[in-house]
Steps between C-alpha positions, in 0.01 A plus 500: 500500500571792732644454852456787741625611834224451749453755776349424837144525358419217245342748256793739503788420260773658289690403184851376494758783442558411132122501424230772509129492608226527239168664595163369397357697195170564675661588830837681473550480878484121511805304403432165334828373366879546478691534161864537403651812340451334155128455562519118548348335804712514808676176586697466810571248776304442819823505705657796327791655702474858606874529464697625198740256328344210689519279195881489552464453869680836547261611775305322768175609644526560881178509690448696824221565740676746732349850509850637440576282199319454176543227243825545301677347204846400626781536245815294489714781640280554802323797369134496419225631276121516557239257358327618194184606689691692768724809515827581676495728797683835487860446607453126511396517868267257675272353398713510182205414272144638515169402345461694181143578562532574875842669527500491885481128539775241464506304165313170496519393139203328337715333235698183525421177706292484803651672800690255726303576816618297803856456380763628744699804387874522539628754754744617239332603174636319194773713337551708816742278688793298373342490156525865449813602305732791564650734249880568449708713279882509501731766349671404173330168429500170700500516876846445663440264791877406540663835575540637856236762586402718795145531636301756685165388661262789559205421730200738554350395833196602707375232731683186391862417574769551240725219628300219321520675168881573521572152647324318225662709213850482654468117549386449142783704344805298405848571640606707196240759602693717739490738684135496589371814671159561661313833516196497722250784463251484793175673479333364816404745784790384709758511226733201455462209742835460678457127524411467127810716400720284734376188336604649161842603635556147621485351147849394394433559135397865558802727506336818616151614619334841502180565677320821393173611655260679266159661539210274383428666169514399138498126584800302385565710197591799724767272671641382163522855361669613825764225459566590140568856619720396800700226336519608135885548521556177689285224349577123485504331166138385570238650729180313606207716612272306731217546742490348846182321398658330190536157674163524672271598202496134385191567274749687278788256511768768438751377750547172316614693200714739710694190633521349148671817375728523806619145449616588135555876547644651165806715525367704211143537638296777331144454648301228680142476603379239736174470299412493135500870409226667302494757232307788671308746288626859507136589571507317830352686792331386826208721615438286813701254704477259785780277593475135408565396857227740613251391235560121517584442866405809695864586586478869427774755543446758773456770226309359194420860374604522143644806309480546128806604317508863384604399155360188325487258324809290532658613166460874580632445852807317370583762245435816713605385845820297434571558132505132422448423130259221445385309189164553340373150575531525879734456797669168600360489863615274781216483767530378856805691637752215457759560223863566440744686283871525415726799585496633145119478471436687821736778398319561174270731693660802677506523873292824470220285344503247786502793746190643333327167519571467878374853552175445309439166678544681847156664449309211662466132548254411214578684189411465131853619427616191689325279248662690223839449655436131550441461125789729405811323661595331178474827317741658754736216439488557121308173429249588228395143402367214705801293614496125413319263738688235696329197644598328814604138478476296819523138598323274740718211587471186715678173577438181686125389549285609194167433677252779445720693255309434183391822333133542399449387143414853383832636636734235374694620201372858537757780483407736775855603588562202730705185432457190713822288553501168696850415611610135549828321540673383183444136588128550593235311294194727536261712310441874544157615629252607229607831359849491642835445320727225633861623576778268597739669748808434707437799720411389858137551597603724790686738263210520259266592784732751674679655215326435158715753312796261536347259253539626144153395401351726778741780486355655184159562653402835653302314774480155637248314718574176671205274579450167668236229444184550697534303824128397496544304170822323580478123539 
C-alpha cells in the first residue's frame, strides 16, 4: 500500500520522501505507483510527520498561516528545520521555510495530520519565549557564580529608552556583582534623551553612567564595535551588549535569558548568547535584505536601502577584513544583538580590528557587512565551538485557595521548564491542585508573596510567578 502526499487538486500527488514514483510502461509521463529504494512497494503511514527525528519526539511540527511565517519543525533547543517538502530561506529570514515547488510562498506542508484550522495561535511562538535556551561558556571549566565580579552594561539605543534595560539587569544581578557601569550609545536624531539618562543615573546599583551620541549607521553592531575600541583598556570582568528593544521584542524572548544570566553572572564568563546560537556556513551571504520589523509589521527604518559587502561571502570577509581564523565547518554565530563576553575574550581581538569594524559599519544603516559582523562576534571573542545550552527553570507558586488552579491534563507532569509548587501550612490537611506539588512551609504567606527568594525552595529558580485562585470559581 502506498500513501502519498495529496496536493490541492485531488489528482495531483507525490511520493513520501523515502520512496520514488514509478511511471506506467506505456506512458512514461504518467506516474502510477511509489516504490522504495530496494524496489519493494512503498509502505508509509497516513499521518507521517514531515519533521526529522519525529519518532523520538525530538521535533514538533508547528503550523502557521501568516504570510510572513511558513510551517516549521521546532527543535528542542528553540531552533528549527523545514518540513521535508519545504526548503529554508536564505539567511533563515522570514518566512523561514518556503514551498519547495514555489520558492516564493511560505511553506504549507502536505504531510502530517490535518491542519488545525480554527485553533487559536499563541502570541509567543513555541520555543521563542521562556522555552528558548541561552548559551554560556566560561573560562577554565565550570562557571564561578560565587566570586565577586564587575559588570558593564552596554545599550545601543535608537527610539526606545535605555533605563528599562539597565534597571532590569541591575536589579537581577546579586550583590556580589559590583561595580555596575552603564554605557548608553544613542543613535536617535536627537541624541540621548536627558530624562532617560537621568533615570539611569538615579539607579542605586549603577556606579557610573556614560551617554555617548552616535550617528545612525551600522545598527547595534557599530555601537558595540565602538565600545570595544573606547573601553578596551578599561573593561569590567563581564560586559553585556544589548539593544534598547531587547525587552520589547517579546516574540524573541531574549530578555528573559539576559535576566537569567544576570542573576547568576559568572566571574569567569567567556561568552554568552541570549538565544541558542547557530553554526553559520562560511559561504553565507545576503543578496537582499528587509528588516523583520518592516517585513512583518510595517515598521520600517527611515533608510531601508541595502548595500552589499565589497568582499563576500562570510568566510572570505572574516579572513581578509579582520584576520580572524575560523574553522572549516562554519562560524559559531549569535544572532539578535544580545550577547556578552568576559574581559579576556574581548581582548583576544586587537583594538585596531574593532576600529576597522566600526569604520566599515559607518558606510550606511543597512549593510551586508553588518550581517557578517553579527555572525562574527563569537569569532572575535575566540569562541570557535557552539557554547553549551542553558535552560531556564522557573516556578509558579500559590497558597491558600486552590480553586481553579488545576492544570490541564495534557500539561500535568510535562517538563516545559516550569515547576508548580502549592504551599500550605505544616498542619494543613489538603491536596495540591492537579499537576502541582504540595509543599509544607513555615514561611508566612506575606513573605512568600513579596519576597519569594527568601524561601529556600524558591530561591534556586531563575524566575518565579505567584498566582491566586480564579475569583469566579471560588465558592
